[in-house]
A tleap script that builds the chain and sets N, CA, C and O, in Angstrom:
source leaprc.protein.ff14SB
mol = sequence {
  NMET SER SER SER ILE ASP ARG ALA ASP GLN
  ALA ALA PRO VAL ASP PHE ASN ARG LEU LEU
  ARG ALA ASN LEU GLN ARG VAL PHE ASN GLU
  ARG ASN ALA ASP LEU ARG ALA ALA ALA ILE
  ALA GLU LEU TYR VAL ALA ASP PRO ILE MET
  TYR GLU PRO ASP ALA VAL ILE GLU GLY ARG
  GLU ALA ILE SER ALA VAL ALA GLY LYS LEU
  LEU GLU GLN PHE GLY PRO ASP PHE ARG PHE
  THR PRO GLU ALA ASP GLY VAL GLY GLN ASN
  GLY ILE ALA ALA LEU ARG TRP TYR ALA GLY
  THR SER SER ILE PRO HIE MET VAL THR GLY
  THR ASP MET ALA GLU VAL VAL ASP GLY ARG
  ILE ALA ARG LEU TRP VAL LEU LEU ASN PRO
  THR CGLY
}
set mol.1.N position { -33.724 -23.156 54.001 }
set mol.1.CA position { -33.204 -23.628 55.253 }
set mol.1.C position { -32.368 -22.646 55.823 }
set mol.1.O position { -31.540 -22.178 55.041 }
set mol.2.N position { -32.359 -22.107 57.245 }
set mol.2.CA position { -31.387 -21.516 57.871 }
set mol.2.C position { -30.466 -22.783 58.199 }
set mol.2.O position { -30.536 -24.012 58.197 }
set mol.3.N position { -29.240 -21.392 58.584 }
set mol.3.CA position { -27.916 -22.530 59.461 }
set mol.3.C position { -28.347 -21.983 60.624 }
set mol.3.O position { -28.949 -20.969 60.979 }
set mol.4.N position { -27.733 -23.210 61.246 }
set mol.4.CA position { -27.224 -23.272 62.772 }
set mol.4.C position { -26.326 -22.519 63.245 }
set mol.4.O position { -26.418 -22.522 64.472 }
set mol.5.N position { -25.195 -21.632 62.750 }
set mol.5.CA position { -24.674 -21.012 63.230 }
set mol.5.C position { -24.731 -19.158 62.828 }
set mol.5.O position { -24.693 -18.531 61.770 }
set mol.6.N position { -24.838 -18.766 64.289 }
set mol.6.CA position { -25.186 -17.356 64.202 }
set mol.6.C position { -24.194 -16.443 63.524 }
set mol.6.O position { -23.313 -16.005 64.264 }
set mol.7.N position { -24.167 -16.093 62.332 }
set mol.7.CA position { -23.314 -15.316 61.676 }
set mol.7.C position { -22.636 -13.733 62.133 }
set mol.7.O position { -21.806 -12.958 61.660 }
set mol.8.N position { -23.459 -13.783 63.238 }
set mol.8.CA position { -23.705 -12.124 63.998 }
set mol.8.C position { -22.612 -12.320 64.932 }
set mol.8.O position { -22.016 -11.329 65.352 }
set mol.9.N position { -22.229 -13.675 65.364 }
set mol.9.CA position { -21.491 -13.645 66.581 }
set mol.9.C position { -19.865 -14.258 65.975 }
set mol.9.O position { -19.009 -14.686 66.750 }
set mol.10.N position { -19.712 -14.199 64.716 }
set mol.10.CA position { -18.291 -14.657 64.297 }
set mol.10.C position { -17.586 -13.364 64.001 }
set mol.10.O position { -17.951 -12.303 63.495 }
set mol.11.N position { -16.229 -13.899 64.582 }
set mol.11.CA position { -15.171 -12.459 64.305 }
set mol.11.C position { -15.334 -11.780 62.766 }
set mol.11.O position { -15.866 -12.354 61.816 }
set mol.12.N position { -14.875 -10.710 62.746 }
set mol.12.CA position { -14.336 -9.907 61.102 }
set mol.12.C position { -13.824 -11.218 60.511 }
set mol.12.O position { -13.401 -12.188 61.140 }
set mol.13.N position { -13.947 -11.062 59.085 }
set mol.13.CA position { -13.506 -12.300 58.065 }
set mol.13.C position { -12.021 -11.765 57.994 }
set mol.13.O position { -11.726 -10.573 57.924 }
set mol.14.N position { -11.239 -12.691 58.019 }
set mol.14.CA position { -9.747 -12.807 57.961 }
set mol.14.C position { -9.270 -12.432 56.225 }
set mol.14.O position { -9.868 -12.966 55.290 }
set mol.15.N position { -8.334 -11.630 56.049 }
set mol.15.CA position { -8.013 -11.755 54.805 }
set mol.15.C position { -6.426 -12.544 54.623 }
set mol.15.O position { -5.326 -12.189 55.046 }
set mol.16.N position { -6.746 -13.492 53.986 }
set mol.16.CA position { -6.033 -14.821 53.895 }
set mol.16.C position { -4.673 -14.825 53.071 }
set mol.16.O position { -3.593 -15.411 53.145 }
set mol.17.N position { -5.355 -13.740 52.130 }
set mol.17.CA position { -4.246 -13.297 50.973 }
set mol.17.C position { -3.108 -12.703 51.967 }
set mol.17.O position { -2.011 -13.232 52.147 }
set mol.18.N position { -3.507 -11.662 52.501 }
set mol.18.CA position { -2.982 -10.813 52.921 }
set mol.18.C position { -2.036 -11.562 54.175 }
set mol.18.O position { -0.805 -11.539 54.136 }
set mol.19.N position { -2.595 -12.037 54.971 }
set mol.19.CA position { -2.010 -12.849 56.291 }
set mol.19.C position { -0.735 -13.627 55.816 }
set mol.19.O position { 0.361 -13.326 56.288 }
set mol.20.N position { -0.875 -14.702 54.815 }
set mol.20.CA position { -0.030 -15.457 54.120 }
set mol.20.C position { 1.217 -14.623 53.323 }
set mol.20.O position { 2.393 -14.983 53.365 }
set mol.21.N position { 0.708 -13.414 52.576 }
set mol.21.CA position { 1.931 -13.108 51.899 }
set mol.21.C position { 2.725 -12.183 52.423 }
set mol.21.O position { 3.677 -11.687 51.821 }
set mol.22.N position { 2.261 -11.805 53.957 }
set mol.22.CA position { 3.072 -10.936 55.058 }
set mol.22.C position { 3.942 -11.729 55.748 }
set mol.22.O position { 4.992 -11.283 56.211 }
set mol.23.N position { 3.505 -13.179 55.886 }
set mol.23.CA position { 4.313 -14.165 56.616 }
set mol.23.C position { 5.719 -14.289 55.442 }
set mol.23.O position { 6.920 -14.107 55.646 }
set mol.24.N position { 5.204 -14.554 54.569 }
set mol.24.CA position { 5.969 -15.067 53.223 }
set mol.24.C position { 7.138 -13.710 53.048 }
set mol.24.O position { 8.296 -14.010 52.757 }
set mol.25.N position { 6.757 -12.187 53.245 }
set mol.25.CA position { 7.800 -11.523 53.131 }
set mol.25.C position { 8.350 -10.904 54.381 }
set mol.25.O position { 9.519 -10.525 54.451 }
set mol.26.N position { 7.614 -10.819 55.227 }
set mol.26.CA position { 7.869 -10.481 56.910 }
set mol.26.C position { 8.677 -11.509 57.900 }
set mol.26.O position { 9.282 -11.259 58.942 }
set mol.27.N position { 8.480 -12.723 57.228 }
set mol.27.CA position { 9.436 -13.318 58.316 }
set mol.27.C position { 9.917 -14.309 57.461 }
set mol.27.O position { 11.088 -14.388 57.833 }
set mol.28.N position { 9.761 -15.224 56.439 }
set mol.28.CA position { 10.696 -15.710 55.713 }
set mol.28.C position { 11.742 -15.194 54.508 }
set mol.28.O position { 12.544 -15.923 53.925 }
set mol.29.N position { 11.479 -13.333 54.207 }
set mol.29.CA position { 12.262 -12.834 53.624 }
set mol.29.C position { 13.487 -11.505 54.437 }
set mol.29.O position { 14.417 -10.792 54.062 }
set mol.30.N position { 12.705 -11.803 55.760 }
set mol.30.CA position { 13.415 -10.902 56.250 }
set mol.30.C position { 14.296 -11.326 57.268 }
set mol.30.O position { 14.082 -12.159 58.148 }
set mol.31.N position { 15.724 -10.387 56.960 }
set mol.31.CA position { 17.057 -10.621 57.275 }
set mol.31.C position { 17.495 -10.168 58.714 }
set mol.31.O position { 18.316 -10.799 59.379 }
set mol.32.N position { 16.896 -9.053 59.121 }
set mol.32.CA position { 16.662 -8.492 60.489 }
set mol.32.C position { 16.001 -9.329 61.440 }
set mol.32.O position { 14.892 -9.799 61.189 }
set mol.33.N position { 16.649 -9.569 62.601 }
set mol.33.CA position { 15.962 -10.854 62.961 }
set mol.33.C position { 15.085 -9.634 64.348 }
set mol.33.O position { 14.105 -9.975 65.012 }
set mol.34.N position { 15.588 -8.659 64.422 }
set mol.34.CA position { 14.391 -7.877 65.292 }
set mol.34.C position { 13.138 -7.690 64.396 }
set mol.34.O position { 12.047 -8.119 64.773 }
set mol.35.N position { 13.262 -7.174 63.439 }
set mol.35.CA position { 11.871 -7.017 62.469 }
set mol.35.C position { 11.659 -8.117 62.478 }
set mol.35.O position { 10.712 -8.115 63.264 }
set mol.36.N position { 11.807 -9.201 62.189 }
set mol.36.CA position { 11.289 -10.779 61.806 }
set mol.36.C position { 10.656 -11.051 63.092 }
set mol.36.O position { 9.609 -11.699 63.087 }
set mol.37.N position { 11.045 -10.728 63.961 }
set mol.37.CA position { 10.654 -11.238 65.456 }
set mol.37.C position { 9.051 -10.870 65.833 }
set mol.37.O position { 8.137 -11.552 66.298 }
set mol.38.N position { 9.178 -9.108 65.302 }
set mol.38.CA position { 8.138 -8.205 65.191 }
set mol.38.C position { 6.931 -8.742 64.817 }
set mol.38.O position { 5.806 -8.718 65.315 }
set mol.39.N position { 7.576 -9.401 63.489 }
set mol.39.CA position { 6.317 -9.428 62.901 }
set mol.39.C position { 5.791 -11.097 63.009 }
set mol.39.O position { 4.752 -11.496 62.482 }
set mol.40.N position { 6.490 -11.740 63.596 }
set mol.40.CA position { 6.018 -13.317 64.002 }
set mol.40.C position { 5.207 -12.842 64.873 }
set mol.40.O position { 4.100 -13.371 64.775 }
set mol.41.N position { 5.307 -11.790 65.979 }
set mol.41.CA position { 4.434 -11.703 67.131 }
set mol.41.C position { 3.088 -10.909 66.663 }
set mol.41.O position { 2.188 -10.912 67.503 }
set mol.42.N position { 2.867 -10.331 65.621 }
set mol.42.CA position { 2.318 -9.677 64.996 }
set mol.42.C position { 1.319 -11.046 64.143 }
set mol.42.O position { 0.093 -11.052 64.258 }
set mol.43.N position { 1.737 -11.656 63.680 }
set mol.43.CA position { 1.134 -12.656 62.369 }
set mol.43.C position { 0.792 -13.806 63.069 }
set mol.43.O position { -0.207 -14.375 62.629 }
set mol.44.N position { 1.448 -14.425 64.240 }
set mol.44.CA position { 1.287 -15.843 64.762 }
set mol.44.C position { 0.777 -15.841 66.298 }
set mol.44.O position { 1.028 -14.994 67.156 }
set mol.45.N position { 0.196 -16.714 66.387 }
set mol.45.CA position { -0.318 -17.345 67.892 }
set mol.45.C position { 0.616 -16.998 68.715 }
set mol.45.O position { 1.600 -16.406 68.272 }
set mol.46.N position { 0.495 -17.314 70.181 }
set mol.46.CA position { 1.614 -17.216 71.095 }
set mol.46.C position { 2.397 -18.439 71.420 }
set mol.46.O position { 3.407 -18.412 72.123 }
set mol.47.N position { 1.806 -19.704 70.787 }
set mol.47.CA position { 2.496 -20.799 70.662 }
set mol.47.C position { 2.189 -21.513 69.222 }
set mol.47.O position { 1.422 -22.455 69.021 }
set mol.48.N position { 2.683 -21.081 68.643 }
set mol.48.CA position { 2.493 -21.685 66.830 }
set mol.48.C position { 3.458 -22.934 66.690 }
set mol.48.O position { 4.449 -23.218 67.362 }
set mol.49.N position { 2.882 -23.591 65.628 }
set mol.49.CA position { 3.757 -25.106 65.161 }
set mol.49.C position { 3.940 -24.554 64.000 }
set mol.49.O position { 3.105 -23.784 63.526 }
set mol.50.N position { 5.298 -24.939 63.256 }
set mol.50.CA position { 5.671 -24.916 61.878 }
set mol.50.C position { 5.634 -26.676 61.880 }
set mol.50.O position { 5.607 -27.426 62.855 }
set mol.51.N position { 5.641 -26.945 60.713 }
set mol.51.CA position { 5.521 -28.474 59.923 }
set mol.51.C position { 6.545 -28.550 59.091 }
set mol.51.O position { 6.420 -28.581 57.867 }
set mol.52.N position { 7.427 -28.580 59.594 }
set mol.52.CA position { 8.699 -29.092 57.533 }
set mol.52.C position { 8.747 -30.277 57.274 }
set mol.52.O position { 8.627 -31.119 58.164 }
set mol.53.N position { 8.937 -30.603 55.970 }
set mol.53.CA position { 8.994 -32.139 55.992 }
set mol.53.C position { 9.859 -33.014 56.580 }
set mol.53.O position { 9.786 -34.235 56.439 }
set mol.54.N position { 10.819 -32.337 57.350 }
set mol.54.CA position { 11.895 -33.353 57.981 }
set mol.54.C position { 11.355 -32.701 59.460 }
set mol.54.O position { 10.950 -33.567 60.235 }
set mol.55.N position { 11.312 -31.766 59.796 }
set mol.55.CA position { 11.025 -31.102 61.336 }
set mol.55.C position { 9.672 -30.673 61.933 }
set mol.55.O position { 8.881 -30.517 61.003 }
set mol.56.N position { 9.184 -30.460 62.949 }
set mol.56.CA position { 7.908 -30.183 63.443 }
set mol.56.C position { 9.056 -28.625 64.474 }
set mol.56.O position { 9.929 -28.796 65.325 }
set mol.57.N position { 8.676 -27.677 64.059 }
set mol.57.CA position { 8.868 -26.585 64.886 }
set mol.57.C position { 7.812 -25.573 65.807 }
set mol.57.O position { 6.843 -24.894 65.471 }
set mol.58.N position { 8.416 -25.788 66.999 }
set mol.58.CA position { 7.564 -25.090 68.161 }
set mol.58.C position { 7.926 -24.018 68.578 }
set mol.58.O position { 9.074 -24.007 69.023 }
set mol.59.N position { 7.073 -22.584 68.621 }
set mol.59.CA position { 7.283 -21.784 69.354 }
set mol.59.C position { 7.939 -20.185 68.360 }
set mol.59.O position { 8.971 -20.407 67.728 }
set mol.60.N position { 7.589 -19.294 68.296 }
set mol.60.CA position { 7.680 -17.729 67.723 }
set mol.60.C position { 9.469 -17.958 67.484 }
set mol.60.O position { 10.098 -18.196 66.453 }
set mol.61.N position { 9.824 -17.812 68.585 }
set mol.61.CA position { 11.474 -18.023 68.632 }
set mol.61.C position { 12.198 -19.062 67.456 }
set mol.61.O position { 13.081 -18.841 66.627 }
set mol.62.N position { 11.515 -20.122 67.736 }
set mol.62.CA position { 12.508 -21.277 66.779 }
set mol.62.C position { 12.197 -21.104 65.253 }
set mol.62.O position { 12.977 -21.377 64.340 }
set mol.63.N position { 10.641 -20.492 65.100 }
set mol.63.CA position { 10.215 -20.310 63.754 }
set mol.63.C position { 11.477 -19.119 63.466 }
set mol.63.O position { 12.410 -19.474 62.746 }
set mol.64.N position { 11.478 -18.317 63.793 }
set mol.64.CA position { 12.446 -16.882 63.866 }
set mol.64.C position { 13.781 -17.494 63.437 }
set mol.64.O position { 14.389 -17.081 62.449 }
set mol.65.N position { 14.149 -18.341 64.096 }
set mol.65.CA position { 15.608 -19.109 63.562 }
set mol.65.C position { 15.492 -19.751 62.542 }
set mol.65.O position { 16.377 -19.507 61.721 }
set mol.66.N position { 14.709 -20.532 62.223 }
set mol.66.CA position { 14.662 -21.080 61.381 }
set mol.66.C position { 14.541 -20.491 60.187 }
set mol.66.O position { 15.212 -21.053 59.322 }
set mol.67.N position { 13.931 -19.563 59.825 }
set mol.67.CA position { 13.845 -18.274 58.504 }
set mol.67.C position { 15.303 -17.649 58.551 }
set mol.67.O position { 16.068 -17.492 57.600 }
set mol.68.N position { 15.526 -17.293 60.033 }
set mol.68.CA position { 17.249 -16.472 59.848 }
set mol.68.C position { 18.439 -17.247 59.110 }
set mol.68.O position { 19.316 -16.857 58.340 }
set mol.69.N position { 18.081 -18.665 59.718 }
set mol.69.CA position { 18.943 -19.454 59.236 }
set mol.69.C position { 18.973 -20.335 57.710 }
set mol.69.O position { 19.939 -21.001 57.338 }
set mol.70.N position { 17.842 -20.186 57.036 }
set mol.70.CA position { 17.645 -20.409 55.784 }
set mol.70.C position { 17.792 -19.275 55.033 }
set mol.70.O position { 17.762 -19.511 53.825 }
set mol.71.N position { 17.951 -18.048 55.349 }
set mol.71.CA position { 18.216 -16.623 54.620 }
set mol.71.C position { 19.809 -16.735 54.512 }
set mol.71.O position { 20.458 -16.460 53.503 }
set mol.72.N position { 20.285 -17.155 55.643 }
set mol.72.CA position { 22.134 -17.013 55.652 }
set mol.72.C position { 22.739 -18.441 54.954 }
set mol.72.O position { 23.901 -18.521 54.556 }
set mol.73.N position { 21.899 -19.395 54.884 }
set mol.73.CA position { 22.051 -20.702 54.066 }
set mol.73.C position { 22.325 -20.289 52.599 }
set mol.73.O position { 23.314 -20.559 51.918 }
set mol.74.N position { 21.435 -19.709 52.330 }
set mol.74.CA position { 21.327 -19.574 50.203 }
set mol.74.C position { 21.793 -18.418 49.795 }
set mol.74.O position { 22.118 -18.383 48.608 }
set mol.75.N position { 21.974 -17.117 50.635 }
set mol.75.CA position { 22.670 -16.222 50.481 }
set mol.75.C position { 22.334 -14.944 50.439 }
set mol.75.O position { 21.304 -14.807 51.099 }
set mol.76.N position { 22.705 -13.905 49.976 }
set mol.76.CA position { 21.865 -12.518 50.343 }
set mol.76.C position { 20.866 -12.288 49.342 }
set mol.76.O position { 19.894 -11.635 49.720 }
set mol.77.N position { 20.884 -12.705 48.059 }
set mol.77.CA position { 19.808 -12.714 47.232 }
set mol.77.C position { 18.653 -13.734 47.040 }
set mol.77.O position { 17.919 -13.811 46.055 }
set mol.78.N position { 18.616 -14.797 48.584 }
set mol.78.CA position { 17.579 -15.404 48.019 }
set mol.78.C position { 16.680 -14.800 48.678 }
set mol.78.O position { 16.820 -14.064 49.655 }
set mol.79.N position { 15.146 -15.311 47.797 }
set mol.79.CA position { 14.114 -14.802 48.319 }
set mol.79.C position { 12.784 -15.417 48.083 }
set mol.79.O position { 12.651 -15.933 46.974 }
set mol.80.N position { 11.702 -15.474 48.948 }
set mol.80.CA position { 10.597 -16.559 48.222 }
set mol.80.C position { 9.611 -15.655 47.715 }
set mol.80.O position { 9.653 -14.475 48.061 }
set mol.81.N position { 9.042 -15.925 47.211 }
set mol.81.CA position { 7.895 -14.845 45.993 }
set mol.81.C position { 7.000 -15.671 46.079 }
set mol.81.O position { 7.266 -16.871 46.020 }
set mol.82.N position { 5.292 -15.060 46.294 }
set mol.82.CA position { 4.395 -15.809 46.027 }
set mol.82.C position { 4.080 -16.220 44.714 }
set mol.82.O position { 4.698 -15.620 43.834 }
set mol.83.N position { 3.304 -17.062 44.362 }
set mol.83.CA position { 2.706 -17.589 42.728 }
set mol.83.C position { 1.616 -16.734 42.235 }
set mol.83.O position { 1.532 -16.279 41.094 }
set mol.84.N position { 0.492 -16.497 43.548 }
set mol.84.CA position { -0.504 -16.328 42.932 }
set mol.84.C position { -1.005 -15.919 44.539 }
set mol.84.O position { -0.355 -16.174 45.552 }
set mol.85.N position { -2.221 -15.276 44.492 }
set mol.85.CA position { -2.889 -14.865 45.513 }
set mol.85.C position { -3.104 -15.836 46.923 }
set mol.85.O position { -2.749 -16.929 46.479 }
set mol.86.N position { -3.351 -15.992 47.872 }
set mol.86.CA position { -3.389 -16.706 49.035 }
set mol.86.C position { -4.881 -16.910 49.013 }
set mol.86.O position { -5.629 -15.973 48.734 }
set mol.87.N position { -5.330 -18.114 49.302 }
set mol.87.CA position { -6.844 -18.490 49.692 }
set mol.87.C position { -7.091 -19.400 50.795 }
set mol.87.O position { -6.532 -20.456 51.091 }
set mol.88.N position { -8.199 -18.667 51.428 }
set mol.88.CA position { -8.559 -19.413 52.588 }
set mol.88.C position { -10.145 -19.196 53.009 }
set mol.88.O position { -10.842 -18.227 52.708 }
set mol.89.N position { -10.606 -20.583 53.941 }
set mol.89.CA position { -11.917 -20.369 54.423 }
set mol.89.C position { -12.151 -21.295 55.583 }
set mol.89.O position { -11.763 -22.463 55.599 }
set mol.90.N position { -12.636 -20.859 56.297 }
set mol.90.CA position { -13.272 -21.666 57.469 }
set mol.90.C position { -11.747 -21.809 58.615 }
set mol.90.O position { -11.681 -22.638 59.523 }
set mol.91.N position { -10.806 -20.947 58.330 }
set mol.91.CA position { -10.224 -21.149 58.895 }
set mol.91.C position { -8.541 -21.737 58.610 }
set mol.91.O position { -7.665 -21.760 59.474 }
set mol.92.N position { -8.411 -22.116 57.396 }
set mol.92.CA position { -7.604 -22.824 56.363 }
set mol.92.C position { -7.047 -21.753 55.422 }
set mol.92.O position { -7.781 -20.861 54.997 }
set mol.93.N position { -5.904 -21.826 55.131 }
set mol.93.CA position { -5.501 -20.994 53.985 }
set mol.93.C position { -4.062 -21.574 53.410 }
set mol.93.O position { -3.148 -22.222 53.919 }
set mol.94.N position { -4.276 -21.105 52.297 }
set mol.94.CA position { -3.387 -21.667 51.435 }
set mol.94.C position { -2.468 -20.446 50.142 }
set mol.94.O position { -2.993 -19.711 49.306 }
set mol.95.N position { -0.810 -20.677 50.486 }
set mol.95.CA position { -0.320 -19.672 49.620 }
set mol.95.C position { 0.940 -20.394 48.729 }
set mol.95.O position { 1.973 -20.802 49.260 }
set mol.96.N position { 0.606 -20.485 47.034 }
set mol.96.CA position { 1.744 -21.068 46.538 }
set mol.96.C position { 2.935 -20.158 45.961 }
set mol.96.O position { 2.779 -19.128 45.305 }
set mol.97.N position { 4.067 -20.699 46.309 }
set mol.97.CA position { 5.119 -19.898 46.148 }
set mol.97.C position { 6.170 -20.253 45.652 }
set mol.97.O position { 6.120 -21.438 45.322 }
set mol.98.N position { 7.308 -19.671 45.399 }
set mol.98.CA position { 8.754 -20.308 44.669 }
set mol.98.C position { 10.060 -19.382 45.568 }
set mol.98.O position { 9.944 -18.293 46.130 }
set mol.99.N position { 10.770 -19.895 45.499 }
set mol.99.CA position { 12.026 -19.136 46.275 }
set mol.99.C position { 13.818 -19.606 45.304 }
set mol.99.O position { 14.059 -20.687 44.767 }
set mol.100.N position { 14.518 -18.695 45.360 }
set mol.100.CA position { 15.551 -18.810 44.981 }
set mol.100.C position { 16.417 -17.405 44.697 }
set mol.100.O position { 16.195 -16.319 45.231 }
set mol.101.N position { 17.440 -17.703 43.739 }
set mol.101.CA position { 18.247 -16.168 43.702 }
set mol.101.C position { 18.331 -15.599 42.662 }
set mol.101.O position { 17.771 -16.271 41.795 }
set mol.102.N position { 18.749 -14.681 42.273 }
set mol.102.CA position { 18.406 -13.834 40.821 }
set mol.102.C position { 18.708 -14.847 39.665 }
set mol.102.O position { 18.033 -15.000 38.647 }
set mol.103.N position { 19.656 -15.395 39.958 }
set mol.103.CA position { 20.013 -16.584 38.992 }
set mol.103.C position { 19.329 -17.657 38.728 }
set mol.103.O position { 19.455 -18.295 37.682 }
set mol.104.N position { 18.658 -17.903 39.526 }
set mol.104.CA position { 18.125 -19.307 39.800 }
set mol.104.C position { 16.680 -19.066 40.794 }
set mol.104.O position { 16.396 -19.555 41.887 }
set mol.105.N position { 15.902 -18.079 39.894 }
set mol.105.CA position { 14.508 -18.088 40.798 }
set mol.105.C position { 13.577 -19.507 41.526 }
set mol.105.O position { 12.808 -19.566 42.485 }
set mol.106.N position { 14.078 -20.534 40.559 }
set mol.106.CA position { 12.787 -21.642 41.375 }
set mol.106.C position { 13.722 -22.477 41.898 }
set mol.106.O position { 13.489 -23.641 41.571 }
set mol.107.N position { 14.738 -22.345 42.614 }
set mol.107.CA position { 15.347 -23.632 43.517 }
set mol.107.C position { 14.281 -24.584 44.052 }
set mol.107.O position { 14.128 -25.801 43.942 }
set mol.108.N position { 13.528 -23.522 44.731 }
set mol.108.CA position { 12.058 -24.660 45.080 }
set mol.108.C position { 10.766 -24.276 45.278 }
set mol.108.O position { 10.455 -23.140 45.634 }
set mol.109.N position { 10.304 -24.806 45.152 }
set mol.109.CA position { 8.632 -24.445 44.851 }
set mol.109.C position { 7.970 -25.223 46.224 }
set mol.109.O position { 8.405 -26.159 46.895 }
set mol.110.N position { 6.966 -24.571 46.313 }
set mol.110.CA position { 5.629 -25.155 47.450 }
set mol.110.C position { 4.557 -24.010 48.133 }
set mol.110.O position { 4.439 -22.797 47.965 }
set mol.111.N position { 3.897 -24.921 48.915 }
set mol.111.CA position { 2.828 -23.784 49.323 }
set mol.111.C position { 2.863 -24.301 50.675 }
set mol.111.O position { 3.268 -25.375 51.120 }
set mol.112.N position { 2.176 -22.953 51.402 }
set mol.112.CA position { 2.247 -22.970 53.073 }
set mol.112.C position { 0.632 -23.324 53.163 }
set mol.112.O position { -0.171 -23.001 52.288 }
set mol.113.N position { 0.321 -23.988 54.280 }
set mol.113.CA position { -0.750 -24.140 54.463 }
set mol.113.C position { -0.951 -23.891 56.075 }
set mol.113.O position { -0.478 -24.521 57.021 }
set mol.114.N position { -1.973 -22.549 56.048 }
set mol.114.CA position { -1.848 -22.650 57.697 }
set mol.114.C position { -3.416 -22.830 58.003 }
set mol.114.O position { -4.303 -23.086 57.189 }
set mol.115.N position { -3.541 -22.602 59.587 }
set mol.115.CA position { -4.709 -23.232 60.202 }
set mol.115.C position { -4.529 -21.659 60.942 }
set mol.115.O position { -3.452 -21.272 61.397 }
set mol.116.N position { -5.615 -20.963 60.959 }
set mol.116.CA position { -5.494 -19.205 61.141 }
set mol.116.C position { -6.660 -19.028 62.156 }
set mol.116.O position { -7.839 -18.984 61.803 }
set mol.117.N position { -6.244 -18.931 63.426 }
set mol.117.CA position { -7.394 -18.561 64.656 }
set mol.117.C position { -7.225 -17.056 65.400 }
set mol.117.O position { -6.249 -16.382 65.731 }
set mol.118.N position { -8.119 -16.949 65.456 }
set mol.118.CA position { -8.575 -15.247 65.347 }
set mol.118.C position { -7.617 -14.568 64.852 }
set mol.118.O position { -6.853 -13.889 65.539 }
set mol.119.N position { -7.531 -14.733 63.040 }
set mol.119.CA position { -6.796 -13.760 62.396 }
set mol.119.C position { -5.436 -13.928 62.185 }
set mol.119.O position { -4.785 -13.158 61.479 }
set mol.120.N position { -4.786 -15.270 62.982 }
set mol.120.CA position { -2.940 -15.263 63.494 }
set mol.120.C position { -2.871 -16.777 62.761 }
set mol.120.O position { -3.852 -17.496 62.570 }
set mol.121.N position { -2.080 -16.957 62.554 }
set mol.121.CA position { -1.233 -18.250 62.173 }
set mol.121.C position { -1.217 -19.177 63.136 }
set mol.121.O position { -0.279 -18.861 63.868 }
set mol.122.N position { -1.745 -20.172 63.558 }
set mol.122.CA position { -1.587 -21.255 64.919 }
set mol.122.C position { -0.480 -22.312 64.357 }
set mol.122.O position { 0.499 -22.780 64.938 }
set mol.123.N position { -0.807 -22.461 63.456 }
set mol.123.CA position { -0.304 -24.024 62.585 }
set mol.123.C position { 0.042 -23.576 61.164 }
set mol.123.O position { -0.856 -23.080 60.484 }
set mol.124.N position { 1.232 -23.708 60.680 }
set mol.124.CA position { 1.862 -23.625 59.605 }
set mol.124.C position { 2.764 -25.313 58.977 }
set mol.124.O position { 3.574 -26.024 59.571 }
set mol.125.N position { 2.183 -25.440 57.633 }
set mol.125.CA position { 2.468 -26.719 57.118 }
set mol.125.C position { 3.220 -26.055 55.630 }
set mol.125.O position { 2.714 -25.508 54.650 }
set mol.126.N position { 4.503 -26.354 55.946 }
set mol.126.CA position { 5.771 -25.949 54.762 }
set mol.126.C position { 5.497 -27.261 53.568 }
set mol.126.O position { 5.954 -28.343 53.936 }
set mol.127.N position { 5.032 -27.257 52.650 }
set mol.127.CA position { 4.739 -28.334 51.653 }
set mol.127.C position { 5.755 -28.175 50.350 }
set mol.127.O position { 5.431 -27.291 49.557 }
set mol.128.N position { 6.822 -28.857 50.078 }
set mol.128.CA position { 7.476 -28.567 49.426 }
set mol.128.C position { 7.119 -29.712 48.135 }
set mol.128.O position { 6.899 -30.908 48.322 }
set mol.129.N position { 7.123 -28.997 46.767 }
set mol.129.CA position { 6.835 -29.636 45.662 }
set mol.129.C position { 8.420 -30.741 45.139 }
set mol.129.O position { 9.534 -30.284 45.397 }
set mol.130.N position { 8.312 -31.921 44.537 }
set mol.130.CA position { 9.134 -32.566 44.459 }
set mol.130.C position { 10.289 -31.941 43.594 }
set mol.130.O position { 9.988 -31.019 42.836 }
set mol.131.N position { 11.238 -32.260 43.638 }
set mol.131.CA position { 12.294 -31.571 42.502 }
set mol.131.C position { 12.502 -32.704 41.438 }
set mol.131.O position { 12.437 -33.893 41.747 }
set mol.132.N position { 12.693 -32.371 40.479 }
set mol.132.CA position { 13.224 -33.251 39.286 }
set mol.132.C position { 14.428 -32.772 38.294 }
set mol.132.O position { 14.801 -33.504 37.378 }
savepdb mol mol.pdb
quit
């Protein structure tokens, strides 16, 4: 049975692992606001949306501000670390991670789910695991 989709017309495959790891490292672990903004311009579409448990953040500048505030709030050695490779298909990607300090590395754990359009993050859902 033949496919109704002409694969030759599709864009190059997206490296979902590279994209979501770059987002974690270059956006959410980046303390320099200028470097973080440059990474967001490269990794996100022009008008991205990020969904957090308690907020919807719209736009590149707002996402950068949230990342910067988070890093300031938890101190100089707070970091996000991927738990495994990111996976994805058909424009949807996921990356499990944990975050914390050197003394408490797993302060929070979660998964980033992203809608990827033309190789960039269009929408990002930050799913936090329940703490117990």
